[in-house]
BAVEXSE-539941 format. One record per residue (C-alpha): x, y, z; residue in one letter. Coordinates in Angstrom, 3 decimals, padded with zeros to 6 digits. Example, Ala and Ser with C-alpha at 12.3 -4.5 7.8 and 13.67 -1.06 7.14 Angstrom:
BAVEXSE-539941
LUMFI; X; Y; Z; vexdo
LUMFI; 012.300; -004.500; 007.800; A .
LUMFI; 013.670; -001.060; 007.140; S .
//
This chain:
BAVEXSE-539941
LUMFI; X; Y; Z; vexdo
LUMFI; 057.711; 133.683; 046.615; M .
LUMFI; 059.271; 130.239; 046.505; S .
LUMFI; 059.371; 127.974; 049.544; E .
LUMFI; 062.708; 127.159; 051.145; K .
LUMFI; 063.895; 123.691; 050.216; T .
LUMFI; 065.741; 121.411; 052.599; F .
LUMFI; 068.548; 119.493; 050.923; P .
LUMFI; 069.074; 116.122; 052.578; M .
LUMFI; 070.334; 112.646; 051.991; T .
LUMFI; 067.890; 109.775; 051.597; L .
LUMFI; 069.099; 108.521; 054.994; E .
LUMFI; 068.322; 111.922; 056.537; G .
LUMFI; 064.822; 111.933; 055.063; K .
LUMFI; 064.124; 108.452; 056.425; E .
LUMFI; 065.347; 109.532; 059.866; K .
LUMFI; 062.967; 112.517; 059.844; L .
LUMFI; 060.084; 110.279; 058.744; E .
LUMFI; 060.771; 107.962; 061.700; K .
LUMFI; 060.933; 110.919; 064.093; E .
LUMFI; 057.624; 112.248; 062.752; L .
LUMFI; 055.960; 108.850; 063.180; E .
LUMFI; 057.266; 108.607; 066.760; Y .
LUMFI; 056.077; 112.112; 067.646; L .
LUMFI; 052.612; 111.582; 066.141; K .
LUMFI; 051.982; 108.198; 067.717; T .
LUMFI; 053.972; 107.418; 070.857; E .
LUMFI; 054.927; 110.890; 072.095; K .
LUMFI; 051.473; 112.433; 071.610; R .
LUMFI; 049.841; 109.487; 073.433; A .
LUMFI; 052.339; 109.768; 076.293; E .
LUMFI; 051.638; 113.485; 076.728; I .
LUMFI; 047.864; 112.976; 076.623; I .
LUMFI; 048.171; 110.443; 079.462; K .
LUMFI; 050.278; 112.881; 081.486; R .
LUMFI; 047.696; 115.634; 080.969; I .
LUMFI; 044.853; 113.323; 082.037; Q .
LUMFI; 046.718; 112.297; 085.187; I .
LUMFI; 047.581; 115.907; 086.011; A .
LUMFI; 043.938; 116.952; 085.526; R .
LUMFI; 042.864; 114.357; 088.064; S .
LUMFI; 044.853; 116.250; 090.726; F .
LUMFI; 042.219; 118.987; 090.731; G .
LUMFI; 042.822; 122.755; 090.524; D .
LUMFI; 044.654; 123.394; 087.246; L .
LUMFI; 045.714; 126.955; 088.144; S .
LUMFI; 048.400; 125.707; 090.557; E .
LUMFI; 049.135; 122.356; 088.973; N .
LUMFI; 052.789; 122.254; 087.868; S .
LUMFI; 052.470; 118.767; 086.365; E .
LUMFI; 049.645; 119.981; 084.152; Y .
LUMFI; 051.615; 123.060; 083.074; E .
LUMFI; 054.722; 120.980; 082.310; A .
LUMFI; 052.697; 118.513; 080.228; A .
LUMFI; 050.996; 121.334; 078.307; K .
LUMFI; 054.399; 122.968; 077.649; D .
LUMFI; 055.777; 119.682; 076.348; E .
LUMFI; 052.684; 119.216; 074.204; Q .
LUMFI; 053.238; 122.654; 072.639; A .
LUMFI; 056.899; 121.823; 071.981; F .
LUMFI; 056.035; 118.479; 070.367; V .
LUMFI; 053.324; 120.003; 068.168; E .
LUMFI; 055.786; 122.674; 067.043; G .
LUMFI; 058.361; 120.000; 066.195; R .
LUMFI; 055.716; 117.996; 064.273; V .
LUMFI; 054.968; 121.059; 062.109; K .
LUMFI; 058.671; 121.752; 061.619; E .
LUMFI; 059.446; 118.160; 060.541; V .
LUMFI; 056.382; 118.029; 058.258; E .
LUMFI; 057.516; 121.254; 056.588; N .
LUMFI; 061.043; 119.901; 056.075; M .
LUMFI; 059.707; 116.662; 054.592; L .
LUMFI; 057.230; 118.488; 052.357; N .
LUMFI; 060.038; 120.646; 050.971; H .
LUMFI; 062.821; 118.032; 051.020; A .
LUMFI; 065.268; 117.972; 048.150; E .
LUMFI; 067.027; 114.611; 048.019; I .
LUMFI; 070.695; 114.981; 047.099; I .
LUMFI; 071.783; 113.255; 043.891; D .
LUMFI; 075.502; 113.544; 043.203; N .
LUMFI; 075.391; 111.525; 039.981; G .
LUMFI; 076.258; 114.534; 037.786; A .
LUMFI; 079.038; 115.822; 040.082; I .
LUMFI; 082.679; 114.828; 039.637; D .
LUMFI; 083.838; 112.161; 042.098; A .
LUMFI; 086.589; 114.447; 043.438; D .
LUMFI; 084.383; 117.542; 043.865; E .
LUMFI; 083.021; 118.542; 047.280; V .
LUMFI; 079.208; 118.650; 047.339; A .
LUMFI; 076.263; 118.115; 049.661; V .
LUMFI; 076.008; 114.425; 050.530; G .
LUMFI; 079.729; 113.778; 050.178; K .
LUMFI; 082.291; 113.165; 052.903; T .
LUMFI; 085.318; 115.421; 052.805; V .
LUMFI; 088.605; 115.271; 054.690; T .
LUMFI; 090.632; 118.460; 054.966; F .
LUMFI; 093.645; 119.657; 056.893; Q .
LUMFI; 094.712; 123.072; 058.125; E .
LUMFI; 098.514; 123.500; 058.218; D .
LUMFI; 099.985; 120.816; 060.502; D .
LUMFI; 096.745; 120.177; 062.406; D .
LUMFI; 095.088; 116.765; 062.479; E .
LUMFI; 092.898; 116.097; 059.406; P .
LUMFI; 089.165; 116.577; 059.950; E .
LUMFI; 086.491; 114.525; 058.198; T .
LUMFI; 082.837; 115.528; 057.829; Y .
LUMFI; 079.891; 114.559; 055.708; Q .
LUMFI; 078.237; 117.645; 054.255; I .
LUMFI; 074.474; 117.402; 054.687; V .
LUMFI; 071.469; 119.702; 054.645; G .
LUMFI; 070.780; 121.747; 057.761; A .
LUMFI; 067.897; 119.430; 058.713; A .
LUMFI; 070.224; 116.506; 059.389; E .
LUMFI; 073.377; 118.277; 060.604; A .
LUMFI; 074.990; 116.762; 063.709; D .
LUMFI; 078.598; 117.789; 064.371; V .
LUMFI; 079.048; 115.056; 066.986; F .
LUMFI; 078.131; 112.460; 064.336; A .
LUMFI; 080.506; 114.048; 061.810; G .
LUMFI; 077.767; 115.734; 059.759; K .
LUMFI; 077.963; 119.489; 059.078; I .
LUMFI; 075.354; 121.693; 057.456; S .
LUMFI; 075.880; 122.869; 053.901; N .
LUMFI; 075.046; 126.331; 055.295; E .
LUMFI; 077.957; 126.308; 057.767; S .
LUMFI; 080.954; 128.495; 056.864; P .
LUMFI; 083.305; 125.513; 056.490; I .
LUMFI; 080.984; 123.467; 054.258; A .
LUMFI; 079.967; 126.505; 052.203; A .
LUMFI; 083.650; 127.301; 051.668; G .
LUMFI; 084.481; 123.749; 050.585; L .
LUMFI; 081.522; 123.060; 048.265; I .
LUMFI; 082.510; 123.212; 044.607; G .
LUMFI; 086.221; 122.731; 045.258; H .
LUMFI; 088.137; 119.596; 044.343; K .
LUMFI; 090.527; 117.094; 045.850; L .
LUMFI; 094.011; 118.581; 046.301; G .
LUMFI; 092.882; 122.215; 046.288; E .
LUMFI; 093.807; 124.620; 049.060; T .
LUMFI; 090.807; 126.725; 050.039; V .
LUMFI; 090.584; 129.933; 052.081; A .
LUMFI; 087.428; 129.749; 054.204; I .
LUMFI; 085.925; 132.811; 055.875; E .
LUMFI; 084.771; 131.865; 059.389; T .
LUMFI; 083.587; 133.945; 062.340; P .
LUMFI; 087.034; 133.335; 063.886; G .
LUMFI; 088.870; 134.577; 060.789; G .
LUMFI; 090.133; 133.068; 057.567; V .
LUMFI; 091.356; 129.485; 057.678; M .
LUMFI; 093.283; 127.858; 054.844; K .
LUMFI; 092.684; 124.160; 054.413; V .
LUMFI; 093.777; 121.550; 051.916; K .
LUMFI; 091.211; 119.025; 050.694; I .
LUMFI; 092.866; 115.627; 051.101; I .
LUMFI; 089.941; 113.245; 050.412; D .
LUMFI; 086.437; 113.339; 048.916; V .
LUMFI; 084.068; 110.350; 049.042; K .
//
């Protein structure tokens, strides 16, 4: 069975590497200090500070494993062989539905998706519907809310 790969831009990979470094150095040290302080309060069975610190430690360790897995199976996007006007992972696409305002998003791997920063996952219905289509095409995209027809008005 093959491992799942995580497509991402070089910028996305560097961001994950920085997050991993922060979690392994600063965040772990901060949590260890909190646990030591909470232990000094005595009885651990009724110590909410201790429990909160241990919960955060478990969360951070889980995130460390998740980020390490993504980095170990990262697939850096190279659009060199793809036409300049074709929608693909790593490219920024502007599309418009009917008379609505145009929307612009960069299509990235799920690991670096952030809608508020204008980055949508290649696994999202909109991105999946747009990938492979070209500038000027009208595309019918199946979404949970129904079919939406959009026209691709720019690809960068």
